[in-house]
C-alpha positions in Angstrom: 50.7 -7.6 33.9 47.7 -5.8 32.5 44.4 -7.7 32.5 42.2 -4.7 31.7 40.0 -4.7 28.6 37.0 -2.9 27.2 33.5 -3.9 26.1 31.7 -1.8 23.4 34.0 1.1 24.2 33.5 0.9 28.0 36.7 0.2 30.0 36.8 -2.8 32.3 39.5 -3.5 34.9 39.4 -7.2 34.0 37.4 -9.5 31.7 35.2 -11.2 34.3 31.5 -10.3 34.4 28.9 -11.6 36.7 26.4 -13.4 34.5 22.7 -12.5 34.6 20.6 -14.6 37.0 23.2 -14.9 39.8 23.0 -12.5 42.7 21.7 -9.9 40.4 18.4 -9.1 42.1 19.7 -6.5 44.5 22.0 -3.5 44.0 23.8 -4.3 47.3 24.6 -7.8 46.2 25.9 -6.5 42.9 28.1 -4.1 44.8 29.5 -7.0 46.9 30.3 -8.9 43.6 32.2 -5.8 42.5 34.1 -5.8 45.7 35.1 -9.4 45.2 36.9 -8.6 42.0 34.5 -8.7 39.0 35.2 -6.3 36.2 31.5 -5.7 35.5 28.1 -7.1 36.8 24.9 -8.1 35.0 21.5 -7.9 36.7 18.9 -10.6 36.8 16.6 -10.2 33.8 14.1 -7.4 34.4 10.7 -7.1 32.6 8.0 -4.4 32.3 6.0 -5.6 35.3 6.4 -7.7 38.5 6.7 -11.4 38.0 6.7 -14.1 40.7 8.4 -16.9 38.7 8.0 -20.6 38.9 7.3 -22.8 42.0 10.1 -24.5 43.7 12.3 -26.3 43.1 13.7 -23.8 40.7 17.4 -24.8 40.9 18.6 -28.4 40.9 22.2 -29.7 41.5 22.3 -32.9 39.4 26.0 -33.3 40.0 29.1 -31.2 40.7 29.2 -30.2 37.0 25.5 -30.0 36.2 23.1 -27.4 37.4 19.5 -27.2 36.1 17.3 -24.2 36.6 13.9 -22.9 35.7 13.4 -19.7 37.6 10.6 -18.2 35.5 12.2 -14.7 35.4 11.1 -13.5 38.8 11.6 -9.7 39.1 9.9 -6.7 40.6 9.4 -4.9 37.3 11.6 -2.2 35.7 10.1 0.7 37.6 10.8 -0.8 41.0 14.2 -2.2 39.9 15.6 1.2 38.9 16.8 1.9 42.4 18.8 -1.3 42.4 20.7 -0.1 39.3 21.5 3.2 41.1 22.9 1.3 44.1 24.9 -1.1 41.9 26.4 1.9 40.2 28.1 3.0 43.4 30.4 0.1 43.0 32.4 2.0 40.4 32.3 -0.7 37.8 30.0 -1.0 34.7 26.5 -2.3 35.3 24.8 -4.4 32.6 21.0 -4.5 32.7 19.5 -7.7 31.4 16.0 -7.1 30.0 13.2 -9.1 28.6 9.7 -8.4 27.3 6.7 -9.9 25.4 7.0 -7.6 22.4 9.3 -5.2 20.7 7.7 -2.3 22.5 8.1 -3.9 26.0 11.8 -4.7 25.3 12.4 -1.1 24.3 10.5 0.4 27.2 12.4 -1.7 29.8 15.7 -0.9 28.1 14.9 2.8 28.2 14.0 2.5 31.9 17.3 0.8 32.7 19.3 3.3 30.7 17.6 6.1 32.6 18.4 4.4 35.9 22.1 4.5 35.0 22.9 1.1 33.3 26.0 1.3 31.2 25.0 -1.5 28.8 21.7 -3.3 28.1 21.7 -7.1 27.5 18.7 -8.4 25.7 17.5 -11.8 27.0 15.9 -13.0 23.8 16.5 -16.6 24.7 14.0 -16.7 27.6 10.8 -18.8 27.0 8.5 -15.9 28.0 9.4 -13.6 25.1 6.8 -13.2 22.4 6.0 -14.2 19.8 6.0 -17.9 20.5 5.6 -19.6 17.1 5.2 -23.4 17.0 6.8 -23.6 20.5 9.8 -21.5 19.5 11.0 -18.6 21.7 12.0 -15.2 20.3 15.8 -16.0 20.1 15.1 -19.0 17.8 13.5 -16.8 15.2 16.1 -14.6 13.5 13.7 -12.1 11.8 11.9 -11.5 15.2 15.2 -11.1 17.0 16.4 -8.6 14.5 13.2 -6.6 15.0 13.6 -6.4 18.7 17.2 -5.4 18.5 16.4 -2.7 16.0 13.6 -1.3 18.1 15.8 -1.2 21.2 18.6 0.5 19.4 16.3 3.2 18.2 15.1 3.8 21.7 18.4 3.8 23.6 21.9 5.3 23.4 23.9 2.8 25.5 25.5 -0.2 23.9 23.2 -3.2 23.3 24.3 -6.8 23.8 22.2 -9.7 22.8 22.4 -13.0 24.7 22.1 -15.9 22.3 20.6 -19.4 22.9 22.4 -22.5 21.9 19.1 -24.2 21.2 19.0 -23.2 17.5 19.8 -24.8 14.2 22.4 -22.1 13.3 23.7 -19.7 15.9 25.5 -17.9 13.2 22.2 -17.0 11.5 20.8 -15.6 14.8 24.1 -13.7 15.3 23.7 -12.2 11.8 20.2 -11.1 12.5 21.3 -9.4 15.8 24.2 -7.6 14.0 22.0 -6.5 11.2 19.5 -5.1 13.7 22.3 -3.0 15.2 23.6 -5.0 18.1 26.9 -3.6 19.5 27.9 -7.0 20.9 26.9 -10.6 21.5 26.8 -12.8 24.7 26.8 -16.6 24.2 25.6 -18.9 25.3 22.5 -19.1 27.5 21.6 -22.4 29.1 21.1 -25.6 27.2 17.6 -27.1 27.2 17.5 -29.9 29.8 15.4 -32.2 32.0 15.9 -34.5 35.0 13.6 -37.3 36.2 13.4 -38.5 39.8 13.2 -42.3 39.6 11.5 -42.5 43.0 8.6 -40.1 42.3 8.8 -40.9 38.6 8.3 -37.3 37.6 10.4 -34.4 36.5 12.3 -32.8 39.4 12.1 -29.1 38.6 8.9 -27.2 39.5 8.5 -26.2 35.9 9.3 -29.8 34.8 11.8 -28.6 32.2 14.6 -26.1 32.4 18.1 -25.0 31.3 21.5 -26.7 32.1 24.6 -24.7 33.1 27.9 -25.5 34.8 31.1 -27.0 33.6 29.2 -29.7 31.7 28.2 -27.2 29.0 31.6 -25.4 28.6 32.7 -27.4 25.5 29.3 -26.8 23.9 29.6 -23.1 24.6 33.1 -22.9 23.2 31.9 -24.5 19.9 29.1 -22.0 19.6 31.5 -19.1 20.3 33.9 -20.5 17.8 31.2 -20.8 15.1 30.3 -17.1 15.5 33.9 -15.8 15.8 35.2 -17.8 12.8 32.3 -16.4 10.7 33.5 -12.9 11.8 37.1 -13.7 11.0 36.2 -14.9 7.6 34.2 -11.8 6.9 30.8 -13.6 6.8 29.6 -11.5 9.8 30.4 -8.0 10.8 32.9 -8.1 13.7 31.4 -7.1 17.0 32.7 -7.9 20.6 31.7 -11.4 21.8 31.3 -12.2 25.5 31.7 -15.9 26.2 29.6 -17.7 28.8 29.2 -21.3 29.9 30.9 -23.4 32.5 33.7 -21.0 33.4 35.1 -21.7 36.9 38.9 -21.4 36.5 41.6 -19.1 35.1 42.3 -21.6 32.4 38.6 -21.6 31.4 38.8 -17.8 31.1 41.9 -18.2 28.9 40.1 -20.7 26.7 37.4 -18.2 25.7 39.9 -15.4 25.2 42.0 -17.7 23.0 38.9 -18.1 20.9 38.7 -14.4 20.5 36.2 -13.4 23.2 36.5 -9.8 24.6 35.2 -10.8 28.1 33.5 -13.7 29.8 30.5 -14.2 32.1 30.7 -16.3 35.3 27.5 -17.7 36.8 27.3 -21.3 38.1 30.9 -21.0 39.6 29.5 -18.5 42.1 27.1 -21.1 43.3 30.0 -23.4 43.8 32.7 -21.1 45.1 30.8 -18.2 46.4 32.1 -14.7 45.7 35.7 -16.1 45.8 35.0 -17.4 42.3 36.2 -14.1 40.9 39.4 -13.8 42.8 40.1 -17.5 42.1 39.7 -17.0 38.4 41.7 -13.8 38.3 44.6 -15.3 40.3 44.7 -18.4 38.0 44.4 -16.3 34.8 47.4 -14.2 35.9 49.3 -17.4 36.7 48.5 -18.7 33.2 49.7 -15.5 31.6 52.9 -15.4 33.7 53.7 -19.0 32.7 53.1 -18.3 29.0 54.9 -14.9 29.1 51.9 -12.8 28.2 51.7 -9.3 29.5 48.2 -8.3 28.2 45.1 -10.2 27.1 45.7 -9.0 23.5 48.9 -11.1 23.5 46.8 -14.2 23.2 43.3 -13.2 22.2 42.1 -15.2 19.3 45.2 -17.3 19.1 43.3 -20.6 19.0 40.8 -19.3 16.5 43.6 -19.4 13.8 43.4 -23.2 13.9 39.7 -23.2 13.1 39.8 -20.5 10.5 
């Protein structure tokens, strides 16, 4: 059977993409992820200058299905990171550079640096808490007009496809998606982590070094599926221009991959599952996805892409 696909016109051998934030800080690690079976890899979010990030603990395992994190976007800066992109490119699969900035100009400068280093796609992390402007406690990705401005500026400065990673922590994810598409986004990734907090009853204080953070893992999968469905149904109804959607959130099995494709996703991103299963997460999901397709009699991903969305539309 054929599990190949494409994203924004770029061929992928399979729909599994390493999510940003997991093993993406070194080109050699990204190459190992490629060797383990991923169809594409995304880097950790890179900014215009070096950033240390938050104090430990930055990752917290609340339970098997709940992972909290507050990393603080540690990175060496785009100039230093360019070499890691070049190393990752030797893997032979597409490399997606996740970028952030504190202004439209910084977003565009980092995106240009990543394109020059060889990134095939740029993913804008507009849902990080360090993106400016912060208005009344909101981050960039919660303000549609500001998000649109950033996307438009990056599109003017680059030639590679631009994805935008959306936050679930908004009133209407469809309105944010609309702003991105109107700004020129070539595709959307959703969702980023869900706002979360854990208290230690012994010390009687928040457990993360940054106090608050984002939740990932299987516990958010159904939330992510709903957000994905909201955007894709709006596209199917003609309320939004149709662009590729990359599903993310709680994927750790072949059936999970199938769920997102059944909703109409072009690809999926896998993150927390790597913390749980190691690099075997990709071969595990691929084997189980092929098993699902064989049982159902599907020969390609297109045979069942969007099939569940019909019920919602």
